[in-house]
N, C-alpha and C positions, 0 to 999 in steps of 0.2 A: 399146630395146624389151625388156621382161622376159618376153615370151611368144612363142610360135610359132604363126602361123596357117597352116593347111593346107587341103586340100580337105575341107570340111565338118567341120572340127575346130579347136579352139584349145587349145594346151597352155600352162599357166601357167609355162613354163620356156623360157629363151632357147635357141635352137638352137646358140648359140656353144659350148654344153657338148658338143655332138656326141652327146647321149643321146636326143634327141627322136625318137620313132617314132610312126607313125599309130596312134591308139587303136583302129582297126578291124582292125589286122593283128598288133600285137605287144603282149605284156604290158607294163603301165605301171609296172613295179616300180622305175623310176628316180624316180617321183613319190612313192611311199610304200612302206614295207616290205611284203613279202608277207603278213605276219601281219595287217597293217591291212586288206588286202583280204579275208582270211579272216574277220576280225572283222566287217567290213561284211556279208559273206554270212550270218554267224550272226545279226546284227541283223535282216536282211531275212527270214530264216527265222522268227525270233521274231515279226515283224509278220505274216507269212503265217499262222502257227499261231494267232495271236490274232484277227487281222482277219477271216479267213474265217468262223470260227464266230460271232463277235460280230455281224457284219453279216448273216450267213446266218440267224441266229436271228430277227432282226427280220423278214426276208423270209418265212421259213417260217411263223412264227406268224401273220403277217398273211394269208398265202395260205390257211392251213388253217382260220382262224376268221373267219367273216363279221362278227362283232361288232367285230372290230378294223379292218375295212375301212370306217372312217368318214372323211369328208372331212378332218377335222382331223388325221388320222394320215397322210395321203398324203405330206406333206412329210418326215415321218420315214422313210417307206419310200424316198423319193427320196434321202435322206441315206445310207441303207444301200446303195442301188444305187451311189451314188458311191463309197462305201468299197469295195464289191465290185469295181468297175472298177479302182480303184487297186491292190487286192491282186492280182487275176487278170492284169491286163495291164501292171502296172508293177513290183510287188514281185517277181513270179516271174522277170521278165526281168533285173532288177537282181541277184537272187540268182545267176542263171546267169552273168552277166557278171562279177560279183565273184569267183566261183569261178575263172573263167578269167583274171582280172586285167586284162581289157580288154573293150571292147564288141565281142564276137565276132559279132554279128548284122549288122554292116555299116551303112552310111549309111541304107538303107531301113528296117532294123529300128530304128535310132535314131529316125527320124522317126515311125514308128508308136508306139514306146514313149513318146517325148516327147509325142506328141499324146494318147494314152490317159491318161497320168499327169496331164497338164495338164487334160484334160477332166474326169477324176474329181475332181481337187482343186478345180477351179472350180465344178463342180456342187455339191460339198459346201459351198464358201464361200457361193455364192448361195442355197443351201438355208437356211443359217443366217440370211442376210439376210431371206429370205421368212418364216422362222419368227419372227424378231423383229418384222417388220411385222405379221404375223398376230396375234401376241399384243398388240401395241400397239393394233390396230384393235378387237379383241374386248374388251380390258380398259379402255382409255382412252376408247373411243367417240368418236374425232374426227369420225366421220361419223354420229353418233347411233346409233340402234338398227340393228344390222347382223346379218343371219343368214348365217352362213358356209355355203356350199353346195358341192356337188361341182364345179360350174363354176368357182368361185373357187379351189378346191384345184388343179384341173387347170391353170388359168391360171397359178397360182404355179409349178407344176412346169414348165410350158412356158417360163416366163420364165427359170428357172434353166438350162435347156438352151440357150436362145438366147444367154444371156450367156456361158455356158461355151464354146459353139462360137465365139462372137465373139472369144474369147481364144485358144482352142486351134487353130482352123482356119487363121488367117492365115499362120503359118509354113509350112504345107503348100503354099501357093499363091504364095509369093514375098515376102510381107511378113514379114521376118525368116526364121529357119530354126531347126531343131532340131539341136543339136550336143551331143556328150558334155560333161558338166560335172563339176567337182570331180575325183574320182579316175578319171574317164572311164568309169564303170560305169553311169551313167544319163544320160538326155538331157533337155535343157530348152531354152527359148528362148535365143538368142544375145545375151547381155548384154555380151559381151567385145570385139566388133569393131565398127568403123565401116564395114564393107563397104558401099559405096553401092549395090551390086547388090541388096542385100536390104532396104535402108531400115530397118536395125536401130534407129537412134536414135529415129525417130518411133514405132515399135512399142513400144519399151520405155517411152517416156513415156506412151503410150496405156494400156499395161497397168498401169503403176504408179498412174496417176491413176484410171482407170475400174475397175480390178479389184483395187485395194487401198485407196486413200485413200477412195474413195466408199463401199465396203462398210463400212469401219471407222466412217465418219461416221454412216451409217444405223444401224448396230448400237448405237453409243454413244447416239445421240439417242433411238431407240425404247425401249431398255432403261432409259435415264435417266428418260424420261417415265413409263415404267411403274412404276419404283420410287417416284417421287414420288407417283403416283396411289395406289399401295397404302399408302404411308406416310400420306397424307392420310386415307384410309379408316380406317386403324388408329388415327390420332389422334382420330377422332370416336368411337371405341369403346374408350377407354382403360381402361374398367372390365373389359374382357374379356381375360383372360390368353391365351385361345386366339387372339384376334385379333392380339395382340402377337407371339405365337409364330409364327403364319403369316406375319406381316410380316417377321420376322427370317429365316424360311426363304426367302421370296421374294428378299430382298436378298442373302442368302448365295448363292443359286443364280444370280442375275444376275451377281454378281462372278465366280463359277466359270465361267460360260459366256463372259463377256467375256475372262477370262484365258486360257481354253482357245483362243479364237480368236487372241488376240494371241501366245500362246506358239507356236502352230503357224505363223503366217505372218509375224510381225514380224522374226524373225532372218533368214529367207530374203529378204524384201523389202529389209531394210536392207543386207545384204551385197551383194545384186544391184545395189542403187542405188549403193553405194560403188564397186563394180567398174565400173559404167557411167560414173560421173562422174569416175573416176580411172583412165582407160584408160592402160595402159602401166606402172602401178604394180605393184610386185612383190607377189605373194601366193602362198601355197602351195595345193596341190590340196585339202588338208584344210580350208582356210579357207572354201571354197565347199561342200565335201562335207558338212560337219557340219550347217549349217542346212538344206541341201537334203534330207538324209535325215531330219532332225528334223521337217521339215514333213510328211513322210510319216506320222509318228505320229498325225496328225490322224484318219486312218482308224480308229484305235483309240480315242482318247479322245473323239471326237465321239459315237459311239454310246454310250459309257459315260456321258457327261454327259447326253445328250439322251434316251436310252432306258433303259439298264440301271440308272440311279439312280432311275428311277421306282419308288416303293414297290410299285406294282402288279406290276411285273416281278419284284421280289424275292418278293412274295407268291406269284406264279405258280409259281416254281421251274422249271417246264417247261411246254411248250405245252398239255399235257393239262389243266392246272389252269385254263386260261383259260375253259373252258366253265362253270365253277362260279362265276365272279366276275361280278357284274352290271354292272360299268361298263367302258367301253372305255378303252384307253390313248389319251389324247388330248393334243394339243399345247397345248390351251387349257382343257380341262375334265377334271379328274381328282379323284376323291374317294377318300381312303384312310381317313380318320376324319371324323366329323361332330360338330359341336357346334351347339347352338341359341344364336345371338347375337341378342338382342332377338327379332325375329320372322323372322330370316333364318338361313341356314346357311352357315358358313364352313368351308373345307377346310384341313386341315393336309396339306402336301405336301412331300416332299423333292425330287421332280422339279418343276421350276418350272412349275406349272400352277395357275391361279387361276380361281375361279368368276366368273360374270358380275357386273358391278358396276352397282348402281343409280345413278341420277342423283344421289341424296343420299349417295353414297359408302358405302352399305351393301352387303353381299354377298348374293347370292342363288344358291341351288343349284337347277338345273332337272333334273328327272328325264329320263333319255334317252327319246326318242320311241319307240324300239323296245322 
C-alpha cells in the first residue's frame, strides 16, 4: 500500500515512513515543500482577485439594467453565480488552508468546502450543457419554430441545480465522502479508497459517467450539429464575404468553447479515473493537486469565453454604457454589425451568437420586441 487511510482522509504516502500526520491537525510539509504551499496560496489569491470581479460584473450589470434581464441571458447569469460560489466558498477556504499548510478547518469544514466547490463546478458544467442545447434548438430548429420564453430559461436553470445537487449532495449523506485531496488544502469526493462503508466505487462510476462523459457527449453533439448548420447556410451564400466571415467566427468560437470545457475538466477527470482504477499505485500529492486546482480556473475563463468576449461587453466598457446600446447581451441573439445578405441580415459576432435561421438556411435578424 503506497498511501495511508485515516479518519476522513487519505495521504498518498505510506505510513511506513513515520511522517504521515492528519491533514486536519498538522502542516503537510512532508508532502511538498513549504514554498509550494505558498505558491498555491498565491495562485488562489490570483483566482479570487480575477474571479470575483469578472463574475460580479455579469451579475451587477444584469441586476442594474432591465434590458439585460432577457430569458436568453438567464443561463449566463447562472454561470456567473456558479463562478461566484466557487470563488467565495471554495477559493477563499483553499487560500486560507494553503497559507497554513494543512486543512485547518477540520472534517466538517472539509465537507462544506468540498460540497460548495463541487456544487459551483457542477452548476457551471451543466450551465454549459444547457447553453449548448439552447443554441442547438434555436439555430438548428430540431423542433421546428421555437420561441424561447422565461419558463424555458428557468427550467434550464432549475435543471442545472438539480444535476449539480445530484452530484454534490450524496457525499454529505453517506454515498462517498469529502476528504482532503492533493496537497491536502482543498477537499473533493473520495476517489482514493474502497471503503465499503461509503460505497465510493459506485459513486465514482456514477459521477464519471453522468457528470463527465454525458455532458461531454451532449456538448460535442450540439455544437457539432450547430457548426454543420451554419456551414451549410454559409455554403448557400458563397457570394457574400460577410456570410463566410460570420461562419468562420462561429466555428472559431465553438472550438474555443469546447476546448475551454475540455481543458477545465479533462485533466481532473483523467487523473481521478487513473487513481480510482489503480488503487494502491504510488503517486505524489502534486499529481492530483495540479489538475484539481487547474479545474478551478474554469471560474475565470468560462465568463471570459461566454460573456466578456462578447463584442457588446467590449463596447460597453462599463455598466453605464449599457443604457445607450439598443440590443441585449444574449446567448443566442447578438448583433454588433449588420450587413444586408440578399434580403436578410447576418450578424458578425465574436461571442458565439447567431441570428435565427430560416428553413431555407438563410439568416434573419429580428428586432427586439421591447
